[in-house]
PDB file of N, CA, C, O and CB in Angstrom:
ATOM      1  N   UNK A   1      96.667 112.538  78.794  1.00  0.00           N
ATOM      2  CA  UNK A   1      96.347 112.586  80.200  1.00  0.00           C
ATOM      3  C   UNK A   1      97.659 112.652  80.982  1.00  0.00           C
ATOM      4  O   UNK A   1      98.599 111.901  80.725  1.00  0.00           O
ATOM      5  CB  UNK A   1      95.488 111.356  80.624  1.00  0.00           C
ATOM      6  N   UNK A   2      97.690 113.560  81.929  1.00  0.00           N
ATOM      7  CA  UNK A   2      98.887 113.676  82.752  1.00  0.00           C
ATOM      8  C   UNK A   2      98.861 112.620  83.851  1.00  0.00           C
ATOM      9  O   UNK A   2      97.825 112.015  84.127  1.00  0.00           O
ATOM     10  CB  UNK A   2      99.000 115.092  83.361  1.00  0.00           C
ATOM     11  N   UNK A   3     100.004 112.413  84.466  1.00  0.00           N
ATOM     12  CA  UNK A   3     100.086 111.446  85.559  1.00  0.00           C
ATOM     13  C   UNK A   3      99.211 111.899  86.731  1.00  0.00           C
ATOM     14  O   UNK A   3      98.587 111.077  87.402  1.00  0.00           O
ATOM     15  CB  UNK A   3     101.554 111.265  86.017  1.00  0.00           C
ATOM     16  N   UNK A   4      99.173 113.195  86.965  1.00  0.00           N
ATOM     17  CA  UNK A   4      98.345 113.725  88.050  1.00  0.00           C
ATOM     18  C   UNK A   4      96.864 113.459  87.791  1.00  0.00           C
ATOM     19  O   UNK A   4      96.130 113.099  88.712  1.00  0.00           O
ATOM     20  CB  UNK A   4      98.587 115.232  88.220  1.00  0.00           C
ATOM     21  N   UNK A   5      96.420 113.633  86.544  1.00  0.00           N
ATOM     22  CA  UNK A   5      95.027 113.354  86.198  1.00  0.00           C
ATOM     23  C   UNK A   5      94.718 111.868  86.361  1.00  0.00           C
ATOM     24  O   UNK A   5      93.657 111.501  86.866  1.00  0.00           O
ATOM     25  CB  UNK A   5      94.729 113.804  84.757  1.00  0.00           C
ATOM     26  N   UNK A   6      95.643 111.019  85.935  1.00  0.00           N
ATOM     27  CA  UNK A   6      95.448 109.574  86.070  1.00  0.00           C
ATOM     28  C   UNK A   6      95.362 109.182  87.539  1.00  0.00           C
ATOM     29  O   UNK A   6      94.525 108.362  87.915  1.00  0.00           O
ATOM     30  CB  UNK A   6      96.590 108.805  85.380  1.00  0.00           C
ATOM     31  N   UNK A   7      96.224 109.764  88.370  1.00  0.00           N
ATOM     32  CA  UNK A   7      96.188 109.479  89.803  1.00  0.00           C
ATOM     33  C   UNK A   7      94.861 109.910  90.419  1.00  0.00           C
ATOM     34  O   UNK A   7      94.320 109.223  91.286  1.00  0.00           O
ATOM     35  CB  UNK A   7      97.348 110.180  90.513  1.00  0.00           C
ATOM     36  N   UNK A   8      94.342 111.046  89.970  1.00  0.00           N
ATOM     37  CA  UNK A   8      93.051 111.530  90.463  1.00  0.00           C
ATOM     38  C   UNK A   8      91.940 110.561  90.086  1.00  0.00           C
ATOM     39  O   UNK A   8      91.083 110.252  90.913  1.00  0.00           O
ATOM     40  CB  UNK A   8      92.747 112.932  89.905  1.00  0.00           C
ATOM     41  N   UNK A   9      91.946 110.080  88.851  1.00  0.00           N
ATOM     42  CA  UNK A   9      90.941 109.112  88.401  1.00  0.00           C
ATOM     43  C   UNK A   9      91.037 107.830  89.218  1.00  0.00           C
ATOM     44  O   UNK A   9      90.019 107.280  89.637  1.00  0.00           O
ATOM     45  CB  UNK A   9      91.115 108.803  86.898  1.00  0.00           C
ATOM     46  N   UNK A  10      92.247 107.357  89.443  1.00  0.00           N
ATOM     47  CA  UNK A  10      92.446 106.138  90.229  1.00  0.00           C
ATOM     48  C   UNK A  10      91.898 106.327  91.639  1.00  0.00           C
ATOM     49  O   UNK A  10      91.219 105.445  92.166  1.00  0.00           O
ATOM     50  CB  UNK A  10      93.944 105.759  90.280  1.00  0.00           C
ATOM     51  N   UNK A  11      92.191 107.476  92.251  1.00  0.00           N
ATOM     52  CA  UNK A  11      91.688 107.749  93.601  1.00  0.00           C
ATOM     53  C   UNK A  11      90.166 107.765  93.638  1.00  0.00           C
ATOM     54  O   UNK A  11      89.556 107.211  94.553  1.00  0.00           O
ATOM     55  CB  UNK A  11      92.231 109.081  94.111  1.00  0.00           C
ATOM     56  N   UNK A  12      89.553 108.399  92.643  1.00  0.00           N
ATOM     57  CA  UNK A  12      88.089 108.474  92.587  1.00  0.00           C
ATOM     58  C   UNK A  12      87.484 107.084  92.414  1.00  0.00           C
ATOM     59  O   UNK A  12      86.540 106.727  93.118  1.00  0.00           O
ATOM     60  CB  UNK A  12      87.638 109.395  91.436  1.00  0.00           C
ATOM     61  N   UNK A  13      88.019 106.303  91.485  1.00  0.00           N
ATOM     62  CA  UNK A  13      87.488 104.956  91.252  1.00  0.00           C
ATOM     63  C   UNK A  13      87.688 104.064  92.472  1.00  0.00           C
ATOM     64  O   UNK A  13      86.814 103.263  92.805  1.00  0.00           O
ATOM     65  CB  UNK A  13      88.157 104.323  90.027  1.00  0.00           C
ATOM     66  N   UNK A  14      88.821 104.195  93.135  1.00  0.00           N
ATOM     67  CA  UNK A  14      89.068 103.407  94.340  1.00  0.00           C
ATOM     68  C   UNK A  14      88.074 103.765  95.437  1.00  0.00           C
ATOM     69  O   UNK A  14      87.592 102.893  96.159  1.00  0.00           O
ATOM     70  CB  UNK A  14      90.500 103.622  94.836  1.00  0.00           C
ATOM     71  N   UNK A  15      87.772 105.051  95.554  1.00  0.00           N
ATOM     72  CA  UNK A  15      86.803 105.505  96.542  1.00  0.00           C
ATOM     73  C   UNK A  15      85.412 104.954  96.234  1.00  0.00           C
ATOM     74  O   UNK A  15      84.710 104.491  97.133  1.00  0.00           O
ATOM     75  CB  UNK A  15      86.770 107.035  96.591  1.00  0.00           C
ATOM     76  N   UNK A  16      85.020 105.007  94.970  1.00  0.00           N
ATOM     77  CA  UNK A  16      83.719 104.468  94.556  1.00  0.00           C
ATOM     78  C   UNK A  16      83.659 102.975  94.855  1.00  0.00           C
ATOM     79  O   UNK A  16      82.663 102.484  95.386  1.00  0.00           O
ATOM     80  CB  UNK A  16      83.466 104.728  93.047  1.00  0.00           C
ATOM     81  N   UNK A  17      84.717 102.259  94.516  1.00  0.00           N
ATOM     82  CA  UNK A  17      84.767 100.819  94.750  1.00  0.00           C
ATOM     83  C   UNK A  17      84.632 100.506  96.236  1.00  0.00           C
ATOM     84  O   UNK A  17      83.894  99.601  96.625  1.00  0.00           O
ATOM     85  CB  UNK A  17      86.074 100.232  94.203  1.00  0.00           C
ATOM     86  N   UNK A  18      85.341 101.252  97.050  1.00  0.00           N
ATOM     87  CA  UNK A  18      85.290 101.039  98.491  1.00  0.00           C
ATOM     88  C   UNK A  18      83.887 101.279  99.039  1.00  0.00           C
ATOM     89  O   UNK A  18      83.395 100.506  99.862  1.00  0.00           O
ATOM     90  CB  UNK A  18      86.288 101.951  99.195  1.00  0.00           C
ATOM     91  N   UNK A  19      83.253 102.338  98.587  1.00  0.00           N
ATOM     92  CA  UNK A  19      81.908 102.656  99.072  1.00  0.00           C
ATOM     93  C   UNK A  19      80.888 101.625  98.609  1.00  0.00           C
ATOM     94  O   UNK A  19      79.994 101.255  99.370  1.00  0.00           O
ATOM     95  CB  UNK A  19      81.490 104.045  98.601  1.00  0.00           C
ATOM     96  N   UNK A  20      81.011 101.160  97.372  1.00  0.00           N
ATOM     97  CA  UNK A  20      80.095 100.124  96.886  1.00  0.00           C
ATOM     98  C   UNK A  20      80.293  98.822  97.652  1.00  0.00           C
ATOM     99  O   UNK A  20      79.326  98.122  97.950  1.00  0.00           O
ATOM    100  CB  UNK A  20      80.297  99.888  95.381  1.00  0.00           C
ATOM    101  N   UNK A  21      81.533  98.497  97.967  1.00  0.00           N
ATOM    102  CA  UNK A  21      81.806  97.289  98.751  1.00  0.00           C
ATOM    103  C   UNK A  21      81.172  97.397 100.130  1.00  0.00           C
ATOM    104  O   UNK A  21      80.624  96.424 100.648  1.00  0.00           O
ATOM    105  CB  UNK A  21      83.325  97.053  98.879  1.00  0.00           C
ATOM    106  N   UNK A  22      81.249  98.581 100.719  1.00  0.00           N
ATOM    107  CA  UNK A  22      80.644  98.810 102.025  1.00  0.00           C
ATOM    108  C   UNK A  22      79.132  98.658 101.960  1.00  0.00           C
ATOM    109  O   UNK A  22      78.529  98.045 102.842  1.00  0.00           O
ATOM    110  CB  UNK A  22      81.010 100.196 102.546  1.00  0.00           C
ATOM    111  N   UNK A  23      78.521  99.208 100.928  1.00  0.00           N
ATOM    112  CA  UNK A  23      77.069  99.080 100.746  1.00  0.00           C
ATOM    113  C   UNK A  23      76.694  97.611 100.594  1.00  0.00           C
ATOM    114  O   UNK A  23      75.727  97.143 101.196  1.00  0.00           O
ATOM    115  CB  UNK A  23      76.591  99.891  99.509  1.00  0.00           C
ATOM    116  N   UNK A  24      77.466  96.888  99.787  1.00  0.00           N
ATOM    117  CA  UNK A  24      77.178  95.474  99.559  1.00  0.00           C
ATOM    118  C   UNK A  24      77.269  94.691 100.862  1.00  0.00           C
ATOM    119  O   UNK A  24      76.429  93.832 101.131  1.00  0.00           O
ATOM    120  CB  UNK A  24      78.142  94.887  98.519  1.00  0.00           C
ATOM    121  N   UNK A  25      78.279  94.983 101.669  1.00  0.00           N
ATOM    122  CA  UNK A  25      78.480  94.265 102.927  1.00  0.00           C
ATOM    123  C   UNK A  25      77.374  94.548 103.935  1.00  0.00           C
ATOM    124  O   UNK A  25      77.048  93.695 104.761  1.00  0.00           O
ATOM    125  CB  UNK A  25      79.821  94.634 103.526  1.00  0.00           C
ATOM    126  N   UNK A  26      76.804  95.731 103.869  1.00  0.00           N
ATOM    127  CA  UNK A  26      75.809  96.143 104.859  1.00  0.00           C
ATOM    128  C   UNK A  26      74.372  96.027 104.373  1.00  0.00           C
ATOM    129  O   UNK A  26      73.457  96.517 105.035  1.00  0.00           O
ATOM    130  CB  UNK A  26      76.070  97.550 105.271  1.00  0.00           C
ATOM    131  N   UNK A  27      74.160  95.389 103.234  1.00  0.00           N
ATOM    132  CA  UNK A  27      72.820  95.254 102.678  1.00  0.00           C
ATOM    133  C   UNK A  27      72.365  93.801 102.787  1.00  0.00           C
ATOM    134  O   UNK A  27      72.909  92.925 102.114  1.00  0.00           O
ATOM    135  CB  UNK A  27      72.785  95.730 101.206  1.00  0.00           C
ATOM    136  N   UNK A  28      71.366  93.546 103.635  1.00  0.00           N
ATOM    137  CA  UNK A  28      70.902  92.166 103.804  1.00  0.00           C
ATOM    138  C   UNK A  28      70.072  91.654 102.629  1.00  0.00           C
ATOM    139  O   UNK A  28      69.875  90.448 102.484  1.00  0.00           O
ATOM    140  CB  UNK A  28      70.092  92.057 105.066  1.00  0.00           C
ATOM    141  N   UNK A  29      69.593  92.554 101.805  1.00  0.00           N
ATOM    142  CA  UNK A  29      68.726  92.155 100.700  1.00  0.00           C
ATOM    143  C   UNK A  29      69.506  91.375  99.647  1.00  0.00           C
ATOM    144  O   UNK A  29      70.644  91.708  99.319  1.00  0.00           O
ATOM    145  CB  UNK A  29      68.070  93.384 100.068  1.00  0.00           C
ATOM    146  N   UNK A  30      68.874  90.342  99.131  1.00  0.00           N
ATOM    147  CA  UNK A  30      69.490  89.574  98.043  1.00  0.00           C
ATOM    148  C   UNK A  30      68.842  89.923  96.710  1.00  0.00           C
ATOM    149  O   UNK A  30      69.054  89.238  95.710  1.00  0.00           O
ATOM    150  CB  UNK A  30      69.371  88.059  98.310  1.00  0.00           C
ATOM    151  N   UNK A  31      68.051  90.994  96.700  1.00  0.00           N
ATOM    152  CA  UNK A  31      67.350  91.356  95.467  1.00  0.00           C
ATOM    153  C   UNK A  31      68.289  91.915  94.409  1.00  0.00           C
ATOM    154  O   UNK A  31      67.948  91.936  93.226  1.00  0.00           O
ATOM    155  CB  UNK A  31      66.265  92.367  95.765  1.00  0.00           C
ATOM    156  N   UNK A  32      69.461  92.366  94.819  1.00  0.00           N
ATOM    157  CA  UNK A  32      70.459  92.815  93.857  1.00  0.00           C
ATOM    158  C   UNK A  32      71.840  92.498  94.397  1.00  0.00           C
ATOM    159  O   UNK A  32      72.019  92.281  95.596  1.00  0.00           O
ATOM    160  CB  UNK A  32      70.316  94.331  93.564  1.00  0.00           C
ATOM    161  N   UNK A  33      72.798  92.473  93.514  1.00  0.00           N
ATOM    162  CA  UNK A  33      74.147  92.079  93.892  1.00  0.00           C
ATOM    163  C   UNK A  33      75.139  93.081  93.316  1.00  0.00           C
ATOM    164  O   UNK A  33      75.259  93.208  92.098  1.00  0.00           O
ATOM    165  CB  UNK A  33      74.466  90.643  93.403  1.00  0.00           C
ATOM    166  N   UNK A  34      75.842  93.784  94.179  1.00  0.00           N
ATOM    167  CA  UNK A  34      76.809  94.784  93.725  1.00  0.00           C
ATOM    168  C   UNK A  34      78.177  94.186  93.420  1.00  0.00           C
ATOM    169  O   UNK A  34      79.085  94.908  93.007  1.00  0.00           O
ATOM    170  CB  UNK A  34      76.954  95.864  94.767  1.00  0.00           C
ATOM    171  N   UNK A  35      78.336  92.894  93.613  1.00  0.00           N
ATOM    172  CA  UNK A  35      79.661  92.310  93.397  1.00  0.00           C
ATOM    173  C   UNK A  35      80.127  92.470  91.960  1.00  0.00           C
ATOM    174  O   UNK A  35      81.320  92.645  91.711  1.00  0.00           O
ATOM    175  CB  UNK A  35      79.653  90.840  93.770  1.00  0.00           C
ATOM    176  N   UNK A  36      79.193  92.412  91.003  1.00  0.00           N
ATOM    177  CA  UNK A  36      79.578  92.614  89.606  1.00  0.00           C
ATOM    178  C   UNK A  36      80.086  94.031  89.377  1.00  0.00           C
ATOM    179  O   UNK A  36      81.073  94.234  88.669  1.00  0.00           O
ATOM    180  CB  UNK A  36      78.394  92.325  88.679  1.00  0.00           C
ATOM    181  N   UNK A  37      79.411  95.014  89.976  1.00  0.00           N
ATOM    182  CA  UNK A  37      79.840  96.406  89.840  1.00  0.00           C
ATOM    183  C   UNK A  37      81.215  96.589  90.477  1.00  0.00           C
ATOM    184  O   UNK A  37      82.104  97.201  89.885  1.00  0.00           O
ATOM    185  CB  UNK A  37      78.809  97.367  90.488  1.00  0.00           C
ATOM    186  N   UNK A  38      81.382  96.062  91.669  1.00  0.00           N
ATOM    187  CA  UNK A  38      82.667  96.179  92.365  1.00  0.00           C
ATOM    188  C   UNK A  38      83.775  95.489  91.580  1.00  0.00           C
ATOM    189  O   UNK A  38      84.894  95.994  91.494  1.00  0.00           O
ATOM    190  CB  UNK A  38      82.572  95.582  93.777  1.00  0.00           C
ATOM    191  N   UNK A  39      83.460  94.349  91.017  1.00  0.00           N
ATOM    192  CA  UNK A  39      84.439  93.619  90.217  1.00  0.00           C
ATOM    193  C   UNK A  39      84.869  94.424  89.002  1.00  0.00           C
ATOM    194  O   UNK A  39      86.057  94.493  88.685  1.00  0.00           O
ATOM    195  CB  UNK A  39      83.871  92.275  89.778  1.00  0.00           C
ATOM    196  N   UNK A  40      83.910  95.031  88.323  1.00  0.00           N
ATOM    197  CA  UNK A  40      84.232  95.849  87.148  1.00  0.00           C
ATOM    198  C   UNK A  40      85.073  97.056  87.546  1.00  0.00           C
ATOM    199  O   UNK A  40      86.013  97.414  86.836  1.00  0.00           O
ATOM    200  CB  UNK A  40      82.944  96.311  86.441  1.00  0.00           C
ATOM    201  N   UNK A  41      84.746  97.688  88.672  1.00  0.00           N
ATOM    202  CA  UNK A  41      85.544  98.821  89.131  1.00  0.00           C
ATOM    203  C   UNK A  41      86.965  98.382  89.470  1.00  0.00           C
ATOM    204  O   UNK A  41      87.922  99.103  89.190  1.00  0.00           O
ATOM    205  CB  UNK A  41      84.887  99.480  90.351  1.00  0.00           C
ATOM    206  N   UNK A  42      87.106  97.207  90.070  1.00  0.00           N
ATOM    207  CA  UNK A  42      88.447  96.670  90.327  1.00  0.00           C
ATOM    208  C   UNK A  42      89.212  96.508  89.023  1.00  0.00           C
ATOM    209  O   UNK A  42      90.397  96.833  88.947  1.00  0.00           O
ATOM    210  CB  UNK A  42      88.364  95.320  91.065  1.00  0.00           C
ATOM    211  N   UNK A  43      88.535  96.005  87.997  1.00  0.00           N
ATOM    212  CA  UNK A  43      89.170  95.830  86.685  1.00  0.00           C
ATOM    213  C   UNK A  43      89.623  97.164  86.103  1.00  0.00           C
ATOM    214  O   UNK A  43      90.712  97.268  85.540  1.00  0.00           O
ATOM    215  CB  UNK A  43      88.207  95.140  85.715  1.00  0.00           C
ATOM    216  N   UNK A  44      88.770  98.193  86.246  1.00  0.00           N
ATOM    217  CA  UNK A  44      89.111  99.517  85.717  1.00  0.00           C
ATOM    218  C   UNK A  44      90.317 100.092  86.454  1.00  0.00           C
ATOM    219  O   UNK A  44      91.245 100.599  85.824  1.00  0.00           O
ATOM    220  CB  UNK A  44      87.907 100.476  85.834  1.00  0.00           C
ATOM    221  N   UNK A  45      90.309 100.016  87.776  1.00  0.00           N
ATOM    222  CA  UNK A  45      91.429 100.537  88.565  1.00  0.00           C
ATOM    223  C   UNK A  45      92.715  99.805  88.204  1.00  0.00           C
ATOM    224  O   UNK A  45      93.763 100.432  88.049  1.00  0.00           O
ATOM    225  CB  UNK A  45      91.142 100.401  90.077  1.00  0.00           C
ATOM    226  N   UNK A  46      92.645  98.490  88.070  1.00  0.00           N
ATOM    227  CA  UNK A  46      93.820  97.704  87.693  1.00  0.00           C
ATOM    228  C   UNK A  46      94.330  98.105  86.320  1.00  0.00           C
ATOM    229  O   UNK A  46      95.534  98.268  86.123  1.00  0.00           O
ATOM    230  CB  UNK A  46      93.494  96.213  87.714  1.00  0.00           C
ATOM    231  N   UNK A  47      93.417  98.265  85.372  1.00  0.00           N
ATOM    232  CA  UNK A  47      93.815  98.650  84.016  1.00  0.00           C
ATOM    233  C   UNK A  47      94.482 100.021  84.001  1.00  0.00           C
ATOM    234  O   UNK A  47      95.489 100.220  83.322  1.00  0.00           O
ATOM    235  CB  UNK A  47      92.600  98.652  83.085  1.00  0.00           C
ATOM    236  N   UNK A  48      93.916 100.967  84.753  1.00  0.00           N
ATOM    237  CA  UNK A  48      94.506 102.307  84.798  1.00  0.00           C
ATOM    238  C   UNK A  48      95.873 102.258  85.468  1.00  0.00           C
ATOM    239  O   UNK A  48      96.801 102.941  85.033  1.00  0.00           O
ATOM    240  CB  UNK A  48      93.576 103.289  85.545  1.00  0.00           C
ATOM    241  N   UNK A  49      96.005 101.460  86.521  1.00  0.00           N
ATOM    242  CA  UNK A  49      97.305 101.329  87.190  1.00  0.00           C
ATOM    243  C   UNK A  49      98.366 100.786  86.246  1.00  0.00           C
ATOM    244  O   UNK A  49      99.531 101.178  86.330  1.00  0.00           O
ATOM    245  CB  UNK A  49      97.185 100.418  88.411  1.00  0.00           C
ATOM    246  N   UNK A  50      97.978  99.895  85.357  1.00  0.00           N
ATOM    247  CA  UNK A  50      98.937  99.290  84.437  1.00  0.00           C
ATOM    248  C   UNK A  50      99.241 100.169  83.231  1.00  0.00           C
ATOM    249  O   UNK A  50     100.169  99.880  82.476  1.00  0.00           O
ATOM    250  CB  UNK A  50      98.421  97.961  83.967  1.00  0.00           C
ATOM    251  N   UNK A  51      98.465 101.249  83.040  1.00  0.00           N
ATOM    252  CA  UNK A  51      98.710 102.159  81.922  1.00  0.00           C
ATOM    253  C   UNK A  51      99.988 102.962  82.133  1.00  0.00           C
ATOM    254  O   UNK A  51     100.689 103.279  81.172  1.00  0.00           O
ATOM    255  CB  UNK A  51      97.524 103.105  81.737  1.00  0.00           C
ATOM    256  N   UNK A  52     100.292 103.290  83.382  1.00  0.00           N
ATOM    257  CA  UNK A  52     101.419 104.164  83.670  1.00  0.00           C
ATOM    258  C   UNK A  52     102.663 103.405  83.803  1.00  0.00           C
ATOM    259  O   UNK A  52     103.719 103.988  84.049  1.00  0.00           O
ATOM    260  CB  UNK A  52     101.191 104.950  84.895  1.00  0.00           C
TER     261      UNK A  52
END
């Protein structure tokens, strides 16, 4: 994987994480919780950042 490809993946995952966080913040329902998904995405972004 090139550095450019890794940067693209990081940007995409960061965007997904941001959008999921926004959905979680704006959803009054307690029937589901996106914090686990957001947490996992944070872990993935952190891991990819540490690869380079």
